[in-house]
TINUTI-446105 format. One record per residue: residue number from 1; residue in one letter; x, y negated, z of N, C-alpha, C, O in turn. Coordinates in Angstrom, 1 decimal. Each point is the difference from the previous one (the first is absolute). Layout:
residues N
 resi resn   n.px   n.py   n.pz  ca.px  ca.py  ca.pz   c.px   c.py   c.pz   o.px   o.py   o.pz
  NUM    A      X      Y      Z      X      Y      Z      X      Y      Z      X      Y      Z
...
***
This chain:
residues 88
 resi resn   n.px   n.py   n.pz  ca.px  ca.py  ca.pz   c.px   c.py   c.pz   o.px   o.py   o.pz
    1    M  -33.6   77.6  -53.0   -0.9    0.3    1.1   -0.7   -1.2    0.5   -1.2    0.0    0.3
    2    V    1.9   -1.1   -0.3   -0.6   -1.3    0.4   -1.0   -0.4   -1.0   -1.1   -0.6    0.3
    3    Q    1.3    0.8   -1.6   -0.9   -0.3   -1.1   -1.3    0.8    0.2   -1.1   -0.5   -0.2
    4    L    1.2    1.7    0.6   -1.2    0.9    0.2   -0.8   -0.6    1.1   -1.3   -0.1   -0.1
    5    F    1.9   -0.3    1.2   -0.8   -0.6    1.1   -0.6   -1.4   -0.4   -1.2   -0.2    0.3
    6    N    1.9   -0.6   -1.1   -0.5   -1.2   -0.5   -1.3    0.2   -0.9   -0.9   -0.7    0.1
    7    I    1.0    1.7   -0.9   -1.1    0.3   -0.9   -1.2    0.5    0.8   -1.2   -0.4   -0.2
    8    L    1.4    1.2    1.3   -1.0    0.5    0.9   -0.7   -1.2    0.7   -1.2   -0.1    0.1
    9    A    2.1   -0.8    0.4   -0.5   -1.2    0.7   -0.8   -0.9   -0.9   -1.1   -0.5    0.4
   10    M    1.5    0.3   -1.6   -0.8   -0.8   -1.0   -1.3    0.7   -0.3   -1.0   -0.7   -0.2
   11    A    1.0    2.0    0.0   -1.2    0.7   -0.3   -1.0   -0.1    1.1   -1.2   -0.2   -0.2
   12    V    1.6    0.2    1.5   -0.8   -0.1    1.1   -0.6   -1.4    0.1   -1.1   -0.2    0.4
   13    Q    2.0   -0.8   -0.7   -0.5   -1.4    0.0   -1.1   -0.2   -1.1   -1.0   -0.7    0.3
   14    I    1.2    1.2   -1.5   -1.0   -0.1   -1.0   -1.3    0.7    0.4   -1.1   -0.5   -0.3
   15    Y    1.2    1.6    0.9   -1.2    0.7    0.5   -0.7   -0.8    1.1   -1.2    0.0    0.1
   16    S    2.0   -0.6    0.7   -0.6   -0.9    1.1   -0.8   -1.1   -0.7   -1.1   -0.4    0.5
   17    F    1.7   -0.2   -1.5   -0.7   -1.1   -0.7   -1.3    0.6   -0.7   -1.0   -0.7    0.0
   18    A    1.1    1.9   -0.5   -1.2    0.6   -0.6   -1.1    0.2    1.1   -1.2   -0.2   -0.3
   19    L    1.6    0.6    1.5   -0.9    0.2    1.1   -0.7   -1.4    0.4   -1.2    0.0    0.2
   20    I    2.0   -1.0   -0.2   -0.5   -1.3    0.3   -1.0   -0.5   -1.0   -1.1   -0.5    0.3
   21    A    1.5    0.7   -1.6   -1.0   -0.4   -1.1   -1.2    0.8    0.1   -1.1   -0.5   -0.2
   22    Y    1.1    1.8    0.5   -1.1    0.8    0.2   -0.9   -0.4    1.1   -1.2    0.0   -0.1
   23    I    1.8   -0.4    1.2   -0.8   -0.6    1.2   -0.7   -1.3   -0.4   -1.1   -0.1    0.3
   24    L    1.9   -0.7   -1.0   -0.6   -1.3   -0.4   -1.2    0.1   -1.0   -0.8   -0.8   -0.1
   25    M    0.9    1.9   -0.7   -1.1    0.2   -1.0   -1.3    0.3    0.7   -1.1   -0.2   -0.6
   26    S    1.1    0.6    1.8   -1.3    0.2    0.7   -0.7   -1.3    0.3   -1.2    0.0    0.3
   27    W    1.8   -1.1   -0.4   -0.6   -1.3    0.2   -0.8   -0.5   -1.2   -0.8   -0.9    0.1
   28    F    1.1    1.5   -1.2   -0.6   -0.5   -1.3   -1.0    1.1   -0.5    0.4    1.1   -0.2
   29    P   -1.7   -1.5    0.0   -0.9    1.0   -0.4    0.3    0.5   -1.4    0.3   -0.8   -0.9
   30    G   -0.3    2.1    0.7    0.2    0.6   -1.3    1.5    0.2   -0.4    0.3    0.5   -1.0
   31    A    0.6   -1.0    1.9    1.4    0.1   -0.4    0.5    1.4    0.0    0.8    0.4   -0.8
   32    K   -1.3    0.4    1.7    0.4    1.4    0.1   -0.5    0.9   -1.1    0.5    1.1   -0.2
   33    E   -1.5   -1.6   -0.5   -0.6    0.8   -1.1    0.7   -0.3   -1.3   -0.2    0.6   -1.0
   34    S    1.1   -1.6    1.0    0.8   -0.3   -1.3    1.0    1.1   -0.2    0.3    0.8    0.9
   35    S    0.4   -0.8   -2.0    0.9    1.1   -0.3    1.3   -0.2    0.9    0.5    1.0    0.4
   36    F   -0.2   -2.2   -0.1    1.2   -0.2    0.9   -0.4    0.4    1.4    0.8    0.6    0.7
   37    G   -2.1   -0.8   -0.3   -0.4    0.4    1.3   -0.1    1.5    0.2    0.4    0.5    1.0
   38    R   -0.8    0.2   -2.1    0.0    1.4    0.0    1.4    0.6    0.1    0.2    1.0    0.6
   39    F    0.7   -1.7   -1.3    1.4    0.5    0.0    0.6   -0.2    1.4    0.6    1.0    0.6
   40    L   -0.8   -2.1    0.0    0.4   -0.2    1.4   -0.6    0.9    1.0    0.6    0.5    0.9
   41    S   -1.9   -0.2   -1.1   -0.7    1.0    0.8    0.6    1.4   -0.1    0.2    0.7    1.0
   42    S    0.2   -0.3   -2.2    0.6    1.3   -0.2    1.3    0.1    0.7    0.4    1.2    0.3
   43    I    0.4   -2.3   -0.2    1.3    0.2    0.6    0.0   -0.4    1.5    0.9    0.4    0.7
   44    C   -1.9   -1.2   -0.3    0.0   -0.4    1.4   -0.9    0.8    1.0    0.4    0.2    1.1
   45    E   -1.5    0.3   -1.6   -0.9    0.7    0.8    0.6    1.3    0.6   -0.3    0.3    1.2
   46    P    1.1    0.5   -1.9    0.5    1.2    0.6    0.9   -0.3    1.2    0.1    0.8    0.9
   47    Y    0.6   -1.9   -0.9    0.8   -0.4    1.1   -0.8   -0.6    1.1    0.3    0.2    1.2
   48    L   -1.3   -1.0   -1.5   -0.8   -0.6    1.0   -1.0    0.9    0.7   -0.4   -0.2    1.2
   49    E    0.0    1.3   -1.8   -1.1    0.9    0.5    0.4    0.5    1.4   -0.9    0.0    0.8
   50    P    2.1    0.6   -0.6    0.3    0.5    1.4   -0.1   -1.1    1.0   -0.4    0.3    1.2
   51    F    0.8   -1.5   -1.5   -0.1   -1.1    1.0   -1.4   -0.3    0.3   -0.4   -0.4    1.2
   52    R   -0.5    0.4   -2.2   -1.4   -0.3    0.2   -0.7    1.1    0.9   -1.0   -0.3    0.7
   53    K    1.5    1.5   -0.8   -0.6    1.1    0.8    0.4   -0.2    1.5   -0.7    0.3    0.9
   54    I    1.9   -0.9   -0.7    0.5   -0.1    1.4   -0.5   -1.3    0.7   -0.4    0.0    1.1
   55    I    0.5   -1.1   -1.9   -0.3   -1.3    0.5   -1.4   -0.4   -0.4   -0.3   -0.3   -1.2
   56    P   -0.7    0.2    2.1   -1.3   -0.4   -0.3   -0.1   -1.6   -0.3    0.8   -0.7    0.5
   57    P   -1.7    0.3   -1.4   -0.1   -1.4   -0.3   -0.5   -0.8    1.2   -0.8    0.6    0.8
   58    L    1.3   -1.8   -0.6   -0.5   -0.8    1.1   -1.1   -0.9   -0.5    0.3   -1.1   -0.6
   59    G   -1.5    1.5    0.7   -1.1   -0.7   -0.6    0.0    0.0   -1.5    0.0    1.1   -0.6
   60    M    0.2   -2.2    0.0    0.1   -0.1   -1.5    1.4    0.0   -0.5    0.3   -0.1   -1.2
   61    I    0.7    0.1    2.2    1.4   -0.1   -0.4    0.7    1.4    0.1   -0.1    0.6    1.0
   62    D    0.7   -0.3   -2.1    0.8    1.3   -0.1    1.5   -0.4    0.2    0.6   -0.5   -0.9
   63    I    0.0    0.9    2.0    1.4   -0.3    0.3    0.9    1.1   -0.4    1.2   -0.1    0.1
   64    S   -1.7    1.2   -0.6    0.8    1.1   -0.4    1.0   -0.3   -1.1    1.1    0.5    0.0
   65    P   -1.4   -1.4   -1.0    1.0   -0.3   -1.0    1.2   -0.8    0.6    1.1    0.1   -0.5
   66    I   -1.4   -0.9    1.5    1.1   -0.7    0.7    0.9    1.0    0.7    1.3   -0.2   -0.1
   67    V   -1.8    1.1    0.7    0.8    1.1    0.7    0.7    0.8   -1.0    1.2    0.3    0.2
   68    A   -1.8    0.0   -1.3    0.6    0.8   -1.1    1.2   -0.8   -0.6    1.1    0.6   -0.2
   69    I   -1.2   -1.9    0.0    1.1   -0.8   -0.5    1.2    0.0    1.1    1.1    0.1   -0.4
   70    L   -1.5   -0.3    1.6    1.0    0.0    1.1    0.8    1.3    0.1    1.2    0.1    0.2
   71    V   -2.0    1.0   -0.3    0.7    1.4    0.0    0.9    0.1   -1.1    1.1    0.6    0.1
   72    L   -1.5   -1.0   -1.3    0.9    0.1   -1.2    1.2   -0.9    0.2    1.1    0.5   -0.3
   73    R   -1.2   -1.7    0.9    1.1   -0.8    0.2    1.0    0.6    1.1    1.2   -0.1   -0.2
   74    F   -1.8    0.6    1.3    0.8    0.6    1.0    0.8    1.2   -0.5    1.1    0.3    0.4
   75    A   -1.8    0.5   -1.3    0.7    1.1   -0.6    1.2   -0.4   -0.8    1.1    0.7    0.1
   76    V   -1.2   -1.7   -0.9    1.1   -0.5   -0.8    1.1   -0.5    0.9    1.2    0.2   -0.2
   77    D   -1.6   -1.0    1.2    1.0   -0.5    1.0    0.8    1.2    0.7    1.2   -0.1    0.2
   78    G   -2.0    1.1    0.2    0.6    1.1    0.6    1.0    0.8   -0.9    1.0    0.4    0.4
   79    L   -1.5   -0.3   -1.7    0.9    0.7   -0.9    1.3   -0.8   -0.3    1.0    0.5   -0.2
   80    Q   -1.2   -1.8    0.2    1.2   -0.9   -0.2    1.0    0.2    1.1    1.2    0.1   -0.2
   81    V   -1.7   -0.1    1.5    0.9    0.2    1.1    0.7    1.4   -0.1    1.2    0.1    0.2
   82    L   -2.0    0.9   -0.5    0.6    1.3   -0.1    1.0    0.1   -1.1    1.0    0.6    0.1
   83    F   -1.4   -1.2   -1.3    0.9    0.0   -1.1    1.4   -0.6    0.3    1.0    0.5   -0.4
   84    F   -1.1   -1.7    1.0    1.3   -0.7    0.3    0.8    0.7    1.1    1.2   -0.1    0.1
   85    Q   -1.9    0.8    0.8    0.7    0.8    1.1    0.7    1.2   -0.7    1.1    0.4    0.4
   86    I   -1.7    0.2   -1.4    0.7    1.1   -0.7    1.2   -0.5   -0.7    1.0    0.7   -0.1
   87    L   -1.1   -1.9   -0.6    1.1   -0.5   -0.7    1.2   -0.4    0.9    1.1    0.0   -0.5
   88    M   -1.4   -0.5    1.7    1.0   -0.4    0.9    0.6    1.2    0.6    1.0   -0.1    0.8
***
């Protein structure tokens, strides 16, 4: 059971890194049109879209990816607390 949680936590961490890479790609022209950019777009946009609908951009800055990463992190932390309470 602990291994299952560790695998889940590692998958969420890898996904967080993918989100960060996707965010940083917006700084480089043409990066999102590459095959890697299209791959990241296909896995990141479905998760980011609901946050973009709720949180409007502040001028030229879109803070919704930051909120999305924080929500993902809080969810894993909450699951970790719940998981260890169940085991105890």
